[in-house]
ZAZAVEX-631491 format. One record per residue (C-alpha): chain; x, y, z; residue in three letters; residue number from 1. Coordinates in pm, 1 decimal. Each point is the difference from the previous one (the first is absolute). Example, Ala and Ser with C-alpha at 12.3 -4.5 7.8 and 13.67 -1.06 7.14 Angstrom:
# ZAZAVEX-631491
+--------+----------+----------+----------+--------+-----+
| chaine |       c1 |       c2 |       c3 | residu | num |
+--------+----------+----------+----------+--------+-----+
|      A |   1230.0 |   -450.0 |    780.0 |    Ala |   1 |
|      A |    137.0 |    344.0 |    -66.0 |    Ser |   2 |
+--------+----------+----------+----------+--------+-----+
***
This chain:
# ZAZAVEX-631491
+--------+----------+----------+----------+--------+-----+
| chaine |       c1 |       c2 |       c3 | residu | num |
+--------+----------+----------+----------+--------+-----+
|      A |  19196.4 |    595.9 |  -5726.0 |    Unk |   1 |
|      A |     76.2 |   -192.0 |   -319.6 |    Unk |   2 |
|      A |    290.8 |    -59.5 |   -238.3 |    Unk |   3 |
|      A |     32.5 |    152.7 |   -345.7 |    Unk |   4 |
|      A |    282.7 |   -125.9 |   -224.0 |    Unk |   5 |
|      A |    163.5 |    123.1 |   -320.9 |    Unk |   6 |
|      A |    230.9 |   -191.5 |   -235.8 |    Unk |   7 |
|      A |    301.8 |    123.6 |   -192.0 |    Unk |   8 |
|      A |    287.7 |   -139.8 |   -205.2 |    Unk |   9 |
|      A |    345.2 |     96.1 |   -118.1 |    Unk |  10 |
|      A |    199.4 |   -155.6 |   -281.9 |    Unk |  11 |
|      A |    298.0 |    -99.6 |    208.8 |    Unk |  12 |
|      A |     98.6 |   -354.4 |    105.0 |    Unk |  13 |
|      A |   -135.9 |   -113.8 |    332.3 |    Unk |  14 |
|      A |    347.1 |    -41.3 |    149.1 |    Unk |  15 |
|      A |     42.0 |    379.8 |     -9.8 |    Unk |  16 |
|      A |   -217.0 |     16.9 |    313.5 |    Unk |  17 |
|      A |    304.0 |   -122.6 |    193.0 |    Unk |  18 |
|      A |    154.6 |    343.0 |    -57.0 |    Unk |  19 |
|      A |    -55.7 |    279.1 |    255.2 |    Unk |  20 |
|      A |   -287.7 |    230.9 |    -99.9 |    Unk |  21 |
|      A |    -55.8 |   -207.6 |   -316.0 |    Unk |  22 |
|      A |   -366.0 |     98.5 |    -45.2 |    Unk |  23 |
|      A |    -61.7 |    363.9 |    -86.1 |    Unk |  24 |
|      A |   -328.0 |    171.6 |    -84.1 |    Unk |  25 |
|      A |    120.7 |    135.0 |   -335.7 |    Unk |  26 |
|      A |     82.3 |   -350.4 |   -129.9 |    Unk |  27 |
|      A |   -338.0 |   -159.9 |     73.9 |    Unk |  28 |
|      A |   -294.6 |    -27.5 |   -239.3 |    Unk |  29 |
|      A |   -318.2 |    -15.4 |    208.9 |    Unk |  30 |
|      A |   -299.2 |   -201.4 |   -112.5 |    Unk |  31 |
|      A |   -321.1 |    206.5 |     -7.9 |    Unk |  32 |
|      A |   -208.2 |     31.9 |    316.6 |    Unk |  33 |
|      A |   -313.9 |   -210.1 |     22.4 |    Unk |  34 |
|      A |   -309.9 |    167.9 |   -146.4 |    Unk |  35 |
|      A |   -207.7 |    -30.2 |    319.6 |    Unk |  36 |
|      A |     64.8 |     64.4 |    364.8 |    Unk |  37 |
|      A |     57.5 |   -301.1 |    227.8 |    Unk |  38 |
|      A |    185.4 |   -188.5 |   -272.6 |    Unk |  39 |
|      A |    370.2 |    -68.8 |    -39.8 |    Unk |  40 |
|      A |    255.6 |   -204.7 |   -190.8 |    Unk |  41 |
|      A |    299.9 |   -158.1 |    172.7 |    Unk |  42 |
|      A |    230.0 |   -307.6 |      3.7 |    Unk |  43 |
|      A |    152.3 |     76.6 |   -343.1 |    Unk |  44 |
|      A |    208.1 |   -236.1 |   -214.6 |    Unk |  45 |
|      A |    117.9 |     93.5 |   -346.9 |    Unk |  46 |
|      A |    153.2 |   -131.8 |   -320.4 |    Unk |  47 |
|      A |    120.0 |    151.5 |   -328.4 |    Unk |  48 |
|      A |    -87.4 |   -165.6 |   -331.6 |    Unk |  49 |
|      A |     40.2 |    134.8 |   -353.6 |    Unk |  50 |
|      A |     60.0 |    353.6 |    122.6 |    Unk |  51 |
|      A |   -308.3 |      0.6 |    224.3 |    Unk |  52 |
|      A |     13.6 |     15.1 |    379.7 |    Unk |  53 |
|      A |   -282.7 |   -194.8 |    166.3 |    Unk |  54 |
|      A |    -70.3 |     44.2 |    369.7 |    Unk |  55 |
|      A |   -226.7 |   -249.2 |    178.1 |    Unk |  56 |
|      A |   -163.1 |    117.9 |    323.2 |    Unk |  57 |
|      A |   -254.4 |    -87.3 |    262.8 |    Unk |  58 |
|      A |   -305.9 |    219.2 |    -61.2 |    Unk |  59 |
|      A |   -206.8 |     45.2 |    314.2 |    Unk |  60 |
|      A |   -332.0 |    172.5 |     69.7 |    Unk |  61 |
|      A |   -107.4 |     43.1 |    361.8 |    Unk |  62 |
|      A |   -362.8 |    -40.4 |   -110.2 |    Unk |  63 |
|      A |     72.3 |   -360.1 |   -107.2 |    Unk |  64 |
|      A |    313.5 |    -92.8 |    198.7 |    Unk |  65 |
|      A |    109.4 |   -263.5 |   -249.2 |    Unk |  66 |
|      A |    309.7 |     71.4 |   -201.7 |    Unk |  67 |
|      A |     40.6 |    -64.5 |   -372.3 |    Unk |  68 |
|      A |    314.1 |      1.9 |   -213.9 |    Unk |  69 |
|      A |      6.0 |    285.3 |   -251.2 |    Unk |  70 |
|      A |    264.4 |    103.9 |   -252.1 |    Unk |  71 |
|      A |    130.2 |    335.3 |   -123.5 |    Unk |  72 |
|      A |    209.6 |     28.4 |   -316.5 |    Unk |  73 |
|      A |    245.9 |    275.1 |    -90.8 |    Unk |  74 |
|      A |    199.9 |     87.8 |   -305.7 |    Unk |  75 |
|      A |    265.8 |    232.8 |    130.0 |    Unk |  76 |
|      A |   -173.2 |    211.9 |    262.7 |    Unk |  77 |
|      A |   -338.6 |    -10.4 |   -175.4 |    Unk |  78 |
|      A |   -283.1 |   -222.6 |    123.1 |    Unk |  79 |
|      A |   -128.6 |   -193.4 |   -303.4 |    Unk |  80 |
|      A |   -235.3 |   -254.5 |    157.5 |    Unk |  81 |
|      A |   -143.8 |   -147.9 |    315.7 |    Unk |  82 |
|      A |   -250.3 |   -264.7 |    102.2 |    Unk |  83 |
|      A |    -87.8 |   -310.4 |    198.1 |    Unk |  84 |
|      A |    260.2 |   -277.3 |      1.7 |    Unk |  85 |
|      A |   -140.7 |   -248.2 |    252.3 |    Unk |  86 |
|      A |   -297.2 |    -25.9 |    236.4 |    Unk |  87 |
|      A |   -122.4 |   -282.8 |    220.9 |    Unk |  88 |
|      A |   -286.3 |    -43.1 |    248.1 |    Unk |  89 |
|      A |    259.3 |     61.2 |    274.0 |    Unk |  90 |
|      A |    239.0 |    286.3 |     71.2 |    Unk |  91 |
|      A |    311.6 |     24.0 |   -219.6 |    Unk |  92 |
|      A |    308.4 |    213.9 |     54.0 |    Unk |  93 |
|      A |    381.5 |     -5.1 |    -35.8 |    Unk |  94 |
|      A |     16.5 |   -114.1 |   -367.3 |    Unk |  95 |
|      A |    363.2 |   -113.8 |     -3.7 |    Unk |  96 |
|      A |    135.6 |   -102.7 |   -340.7 |    Unk |  97 |
|      A |    219.3 |   -303.1 |    -73.2 |    Unk |  98 |
|      A |    164.6 |   -107.1 |   -325.1 |    Unk |  99 |
|      A |     89.8 |   -366.3 |    -43.0 |    Unk | 100 |
|      A |     59.0 |   -217.7 |   -305.6 |    Unk | 101 |
|      A |   -103.1 |    274.0 |   -241.1 |    Unk | 102 |
|      A |   -335.0 |     47.9 |    177.1 |    Unk | 103 |
|      A |   -123.0 |    295.6 |    204.8 |    Unk | 104 |
|      A |   -182.6 |    -77.9 |    323.3 |    Unk | 105 |
|      A |   -177.6 |    202.2 |    265.5 |    Unk | 106 |
|      A |    -15.8 |   -101.4 |    365.3 |    Unk | 107 |
|      A |   -258.5 |    229.9 |    158.0 |    Unk | 108 |
|      A |    -89.6 |    -12.6 |    364.6 |    Unk | 109 |
|      A |   -338.3 |   -166.8 |     41.2 |    Unk | 110 |
|      A |     22.5 |   -115.1 |    360.1 |    Unk | 111 |
|      A |   -376.0 |      8.8 |     50.8 |    Unk | 112 |
|      A |    -18.2 |   -293.3 |   -244.7 |    Unk | 113 |
|      A |    192.3 |   -204.1 |    256.5 |    Unk | 114 |
|      A |    304.2 |    -54.0 |   -222.2 |    Unk | 115 |
|      A |    246.3 |    144.0 |   -248.9 |    Unk | 116 |
|      A |    -62.5 |    -41.8 |   -374.0 |    Unk | 117 |
|      A |    235.5 |     58.4 |   -292.7 |    Unk | 118 |
|      A |   -150.5 |    152.5 |   -318.6 |    Unk | 119 |
|      A |    148.7 |    -24.6 |   -349.9 |    Unk | 120 |
|      A |    -33.2 |    284.9 |   -248.4 |    Unk | 121 |
|      A |   -212.0 |   -113.6 |   -294.9 |    Unk | 122 |
|      A |    -33.7 |    345.3 |   -157.7 |    Unk | 123 |
|      A |    202.3 |    293.6 |    121.5 |    Unk | 124 |
|      A |    -99.1 |    194.4 |    204.0 |    Unk | 125 |
|      A |   -361.7 |    -95.4 |     69.0 |    Unk | 126 |
|      A |    -48.0 |   -377.5 |    -14.8 |    Unk | 127 |
|      A |    143.9 |   -219.0 |    277.4 |    Unk | 128 |
|      A |    -82.2 |   -365.7 |     65.6 |    Unk | 129 |
|      A |     52.1 |   -184.8 |    328.8 |    Unk | 130 |
|      A |    246.0 |   -284.9 |    -58.6 |    Unk | 131 |
|      A |    120.7 |   -121.6 |    339.0 |    Unk | 132 |
|      A |    -82.3 |     35.7 |    368.4 |    Unk | 133 |
|      A |    343.9 |     45.2 |    152.2 |    Unk | 134 |
|      A |    -96.1 |     -5.7 |    366.7 |    Unk | 135 |
|      A |   -303.6 |   -115.0 |    193.5 |    Unk | 136 |
|      A |     83.0 |    277.9 |    242.6 |    Unk | 137 |
|      A |   -152.4 |    350.6 |    -15.0 |    Unk | 138 |
|      A |    335.4 |    158.8 |    -86.1 |    Unk | 139 |
|      A |     11.5 |    380.2 |      6.5 |    Unk | 140 |
|      A |    227.2 |    211.2 |   -223.6 |    Unk | 141 |
|      A |    178.6 |   -307.5 |   -138.4 |    Unk | 142 |
|      A |    329.7 |    101.8 |   -159.5 |    Unk | 143 |
|      A |    168.2 |   -260.6 |   -221.7 |    Unk | 144 |
|      A |    354.6 |      4.3 |   -134.6 |    Unk | 145 |
|      A |    236.7 |   -253.6 |   -155.8 |    Unk | 146 |
|      A |    336.3 |      3.4 |    175.9 |    Unk | 147 |
|      A |    291.4 |   -244.6 |     -9.3 |    Unk | 148 |
|      A |   -199.3 |   -245.2 |   -212.2 |    Unk | 149 |
|      A |   -299.9 |    -21.3 |    231.0 |    Unk | 150 |
|      A |   -331.9 |    186.1 |     25.9 |    Unk | 151 |
|      A |    -61.4 |    190.3 |    322.7 |    Unk | 152 |
|      A |   -320.6 |    153.8 |    132.7 |    Unk | 153 |
|      A |    -21.0 |    261.2 |    274.4 |    Unk | 154 |
|      A |   -347.5 |     58.5 |    143.1 |    Unk | 155 |
|      A |   -212.6 |     90.8 |    300.2 |    Unk | 156 |
|      A |   -296.4 |   -184.1 |    151.0 |    Unk | 157 |
|      A |   -322.3 |    133.2 |    155.2 |    Unk | 158 |
|      A |    -67.5 |    -44.5 |    367.5 |    Unk | 159 |
|      A |    -74.1 |    169.2 |    331.2 |    Unk | 160 |
|      A |    187.8 |    301.9 |    130.4 |    Unk | 161 |
|      A |     91.2 |    122.7 |   -350.6 |    Unk | 162 |
|      A |    198.6 |   -314.3 |    -80.7 |    Unk | 163 |
|      A |     22.3 |     98.5 |   -368.5 |    Unk | 164 |
|      A |    197.2 |    310.5 |     94.2 |    Unk | 165 |
|      A |    247.9 |   -159.6 |    240.8 |    Unk | 166 |
|      A |    106.8 |   -339.6 |   -138.4 |    Unk | 167 |
|      A |    201.8 |    -90.7 |   -310.7 |    Unk | 168 |
|      A |    -35.8 |   -352.2 |   -137.9 |    Unk | 169 |
|      A |    204.7 |   -176.7 |   -267.8 |    Unk | 170 |
|      A |    -76.1 |   -289.2 |   -235.6 |    Unk | 171 |
|      A |    213.3 |   -158.2 |   -271.9 |    Unk | 172 |
|      A |    -37.6 |   -222.2 |   -306.2 |    Unk | 173 |
|      A |    205.2 |   -142.9 |   -287.1 |    Unk | 174 |
|      A |   -271.6 |     99.0 |   -249.1 |    Unk | 175 |
|      A |   -219.0 |    310.8 |     -5.3 |    Unk | 176 |
|      A |   -313.6 |   -214.3 |     -1.6 |    Unk | 177 |
|      A |    117.9 |   -197.2 |    299.1 |    Unk | 178 |
|      A |    -19.3 |   -194.1 |    214.1 |    Unk | 179 |
|      A |     84.8 |    277.0 |    248.1 |    Unk | 180 |
|      A |    147.7 |    -80.0 |    340.3 |    Unk | 181 |
|      A |    -26.0 |    220.1 |    307.9 |    Unk | 182 |
|      A |    329.5 |    104.0 |    157.0 |    Unk | 183 |
|      A |     55.5 |   -175.7 |    333.5 |    Unk | 184 |
|      A |    102.6 |    330.0 |    159.4 |    Unk | 185 |
|      A |   -334.5 |    172.2 |    -63.5 |    Unk | 186 |
|      A |    -64.2 |    267.8 |     93.6 |    Unk | 187 |
|      A |    354.5 |     89.3 |    -98.7 |    Unk | 188 |
|      A |    -39.0 |    361.3 |    111.1 |    Unk | 189 |
|      A |   -234.4 |    175.2 |    243.3 |    Unk | 190 |
|      A |    -86.6 |    356.0 |     91.5 |    Unk | 191 |
|      A |   -209.4 |    279.0 |   -146.7 |    Unk | 192 |
|      A |    289.8 |    180.3 |   -168.1 |    Unk | 193 |
|      A |    165.2 |   -263.2 |   -220.7 |    Unk | 194 |
|      A |   -230.4 |   -294.5 |    -71.9 |    Unk | 195 |
|      A |   -279.9 |     52.1 |   -254.6 |    Unk | 196 |
|      A |    118.4 |    -15.8 |   -364.6 |    Unk | 197 |
|      A |    -26.5 |    323.3 |   -195.7 |    Unk | 198 |
|      A |     99.2 |    -55.6 |   -362.0 |    Unk | 199 |
|      A |    243.0 |   -172.4 |   -234.4 |    Unk | 200 |
|      A |    288.6 |   -204.2 |    136.3 |    Unk | 201 |
|      A |    304.1 |     74.3 |   -215.8 |    Unk | 202 |
|      A |    364.9 |    -95.6 |    -40.1 |    Unk | 203 |
|      A |    284.9 |    251.5 |    -16.1 |    Unk | 204 |
|      A |    368.5 |    -87.5 |    -22.6 |    Unk | 205 |
|      A |    -80.2 |   -357.9 |     95.2 |    Unk | 206 |
|      A |   -201.0 |     87.8 |    309.6 |    Unk | 207 |
|      A |   -377.3 |    -31.2 |     47.0 |    Unk | 208 |
|      A |   -209.3 |    286.8 |    139.3 |    Unk | 209 |
|      A |   -358.3 |     -1.8 |    127.6 |    Unk | 210 |
|      A |   -220.1 |    307.2 |     60.2 |    Unk | 211 |
|      A |   -205.8 |    -28.4 |    318.6 |    Unk | 212 |
|      A |   -251.7 |    237.4 |    152.7 |    Unk | 213 |
|      A |     19.8 |    205.7 |    312.9 |    Unk | 214 |
|      A |   -339.3 |    -49.1 |    162.4 |    Unk | 215 |
|      A |     53.4 |    243.2 |    285.2 |    Unk | 216 |
|      A |   -121.0 |    265.4 |     76.6 |    Unk | 217 |
|      A |   -238.8 |    -72.0 |   -288.5 |    Unk | 218 |
|      A |    -49.9 |   -280.6 |   -249.2 |    Unk | 219 |
|      A |    245.6 |     38.9 |   -287.4 |    Unk | 220 |
|      A |    184.2 |    294.9 |    152.9 |    Unk | 221 |
|      A |    323.3 |    -58.7 |   -194.9 |    Unk | 222 |
|      A |    208.8 |   -265.7 |   -173.2 |    Unk | 223 |
|      A |    307.2 |   -162.4 |    144.7 |    Unk | 224 |
|      A |    240.6 |   -191.3 |   -224.5 |    Unk | 225 |
|      A |    134.0 |   -322.2 |    143.2 |    Unk | 226 |
|      A |    314.2 |   -163.1 |   -134.0 |    Unk | 227 |
|      A |    -50.7 |   -375.6 |     14.9 |    Unk | 228 |
|      A |    318.7 |   -135.0 |    155.8 |    Unk | 229 |
|      A |    -96.0 |   -368.5 |     23.8 |    Unk | 230 |
|      A |   -275.5 |   -178.2 |   -193.3 |    Unk | 231 |
|      A |    -10.1 |   -378.3 |     -9.4 |    Unk | 232 |
|      A |   -268.4 |   -262.0 |     74.3 |    Unk | 233 |
|      A |    123.9 |      4.7 |    360.4 |    Unk | 234 |
|      A |    146.4 |    347.8 |     58.6 |    Unk | 235 |
|      A |   -110.1 |    362.0 |    -28.5 |    Unk | 236 |
|      A |    154.8 |    326.4 |    108.6 |    Unk | 237 |
|      A |    -28.5 |    357.8 |   -122.4 |    Unk | 238 |
|      A |    135.5 |    346.5 |     73.8 |    Unk | 239 |
|      A |   -157.9 |    342.6 |    -34.6 |    Unk | 240 |
|      A |    191.3 |    207.8 |   -256.9 |    Unk | 241 |
|      A |   -225.8 |    288.6 |   -103.1 |    Unk | 242 |
|      A |   -326.9 |    179.1 |     75.5 |    Unk | 243 |
|      A |   -229.4 |    171.4 |   -253.7 |    Unk | 244 |
|      A |   -259.3 |    254.8 |    110.1 |    Unk | 245 |
|      A |   -262.5 |    205.1 |   -187.9 |    Unk | 246 |
|      A |    146.0 |    329.8 |    117.5 |    Unk | 247 |
|      A |     -5.0 |    266.5 |   -269.6 |    Unk | 248 |
|      A |   -131.1 |   -222.8 |   -278.5 |    Unk | 249 |
|      A |   -360.2 |    121.1 |    -39.8 |    Unk | 250 |
|      A |   -187.2 |    274.8 |    182.5 |    Unk | 251 |
|      A |   -262.2 |   -139.7 |    236.1 |    Unk | 252 |
|      A |    141.6 |   -354.6 |     -9.5 |    Unk | 253 |
|      A |    268.3 |     -7.5 |    267.1 |    Unk | 254 |
|      A |   -161.0 |   -255.8 |    233.6 |    Unk | 255 |
|      A |    116.3 |   -323.0 |   -158.3 |    Unk | 256 |
|      A |    187.7 |   -184.6 |   -274.0 |    Unk | 257 |
|      A |    -54.1 |   -375.4 |     -0.7 |    Unk | 258 |
|      A |     96.4 |   -135.0 |   -343.7 |    Unk | 259 |
|      A |    327.3 |     16.9 |   -191.6 |    Unk | 260 |
|      A |     -5.4 |   -224.8 |   -306.1 |    Unk | 261 |
|      A |    156.9 |    -20.6 |   -343.4 |    Unk | 262 |
|      A |    275.0 |   -152.8 |   -212.3 |    Unk | 263 |
|      A |    311.8 |    106.8 |   -189.2 |    Unk | 264 |
|      A |   -186.7 |    280.4 |   -181.0 |    Unk | 265 |
|      A |   -272.4 |    114.9 |    234.1 |    Unk | 266 |
|      A |    -70.9 |     88.6 |    363.5 |    Unk | 267 |
|      A |   -357.7 |     41.3 |    126.7 |    Unk | 268 |
|      A |   -117.9 |    131.3 |    337.5 |    Unk | 269 |
|      A |   -312.5 |    104.0 |    187.6 |    Unk | 270 |
|      A |    -45.3 |    274.4 |    259.0 |    Unk | 271 |
|      A |   -271.5 |     56.6 |    260.3 |    Unk | 272 |
|      A |   -193.3 |    290.6 |    144.1 |    Unk | 273 |
|      A |   -217.3 |    -37.7 |    310.5 |    Unk | 274 |
|      A |   -339.8 |    161.0 |    -47.1 |    Unk | 275 |
|      A |   -299.3 |    104.4 |    206.1 |    Unk | 276 |
|      A |   -342.6 |     74.8 |   -145.3 |    Unk | 277 |
|      A |   -349.9 |     54.8 |    136.7 |    Unk | 278 |
|      A |   -115.4 |   -232.5 |   -280.1 |    Unk | 279 |
|      A |    172.5 |   -306.4 |    153.7 |    Unk | 280 |
|      A |   -313.2 |   -110.3 |    187.5 |    Unk | 281 |
|      A |   -206.9 |     21.1 |   -319.5 |    Unk | 282 |
|      A |    256.2 |   -203.7 |   -194.4 |    Unk | 283 |
|      A |      6.7 |   -268.7 |    269.3 |    Unk | 284 |
|      A |   -380.4 |    -15.9 |    -10.8 |    Unk | 285 |
|      A |      9.9 |    -38.4 |   -378.5 |    Unk | 286 |
|      A |    237.9 |   -293.9 |     37.3 |    Unk | 287 |
|      A |   -223.1 |   -170.3 |    257.2 |    Unk | 288 |
|      A |   -307.1 |     44.0 |   -219.6 |    Unk | 289 |
|      A |    180.4 |   -132.2 |   -307.8 |    Unk | 290 |
|      A |    115.8 |   -303.8 |    197.5 |    Unk | 291 |
|      A |   -351.6 |    -55.1 |    136.9 |    Unk | 292 |
|      A |   -147.2 |     -4.9 |   -351.3 |    Unk | 293 |
|      A |    286.0 |   -194.5 |   -159.4 |    Unk | 294 |
|      A |    125.5 |    286.0 |   -216.0 |    Unk | 295 |
|      A |    370.3 |    -23.8 |     81.3 |    Unk | 296 |
|      A |     93.5 |   -270.5 |   -251.0 |    Unk | 297 |
|      A |    250.2 |     52.1 |   -284.9 |    Unk | 298 |
|      A |   -118.5 |    226.4 |   -276.5 |    Unk | 299 |
|      A |    -28.8 |   -122.9 |   -356.7 |    Unk | 300 |
|      A |    255.3 |     97.8 |   -258.1 |    Unk | 301 |
|      A |   -132.3 |    266.7 |   -235.0 |    Unk | 302 |
|      A |    116.7 |    150.4 |   -327.0 |    Unk | 303 |
|      A |    217.7 |    254.6 |    178.4 |    Unk | 304 |
|      A |    184.6 |   -282.3 |    178.4 |    Unk | 305 |
|      A |     48.5 |   -221.2 |   -305.4 |    Unk | 306 |
|      A |    326.7 |     27.3 |   -190.2 |    Unk | 307 |
+--------+----------+----------+----------+--------+-----+
***
């Protein structure tokens, strides 16, 4: 069995997901399905600029098993462009976006590199340059927000017994580029239902909210919204206020929803379908052969990818 994900967006502010039944199928524009089987896009983050909606995603192929960051651009509901935004020799996912000091940054997950690296946009949307290693920890799904004059980072860490799915860690800094300090209460939250970050942290009516993933009965089964009740360099507490499921959003994709991201103009989600195929064994063999012969490295940018 394997996961297949689809990505969609709606032009409503992210805080609307606090409302009951906020996400409806008729309001969502779905990005196109991947052209080949055993591929998917997930972990979406979006931004609107000059009338164009750009969605950044993890693009994953089971034959390679190393994610890249791709972009899709829309004018209205029409897809007008897509391509490669960022690739590294290691797996990339969760391309969260941060604006600071008039600059746009991306903080993708790259935990297999052993750390967490911030990238600055040099040419939108397809040229990103590493500018600062924020943590020498293999942070997973790092979610950064500025709140009450300080930068906060919520993240998971790899480890035995599915640690990344059952522990929430916090770090803080006075400047986006650091130095970052680990919260003394880490892990500040434990359990498979309310720990792993799942999208954009956002403020509403003076309160801070954090999407986290339900990782039972399956990875990324649904999103829970936590209201952050206390957040200081010494204290942390949070309360569950809402739950978002994939029910009724897209036929065949009712098995998971593990990202809710956005801003004051846009909300972006992904939904999951669990699949079975007799071709799974062949795909796994392809991956092993590609790894054996060193063919799983990042692909080169081509004319289709260039802006």
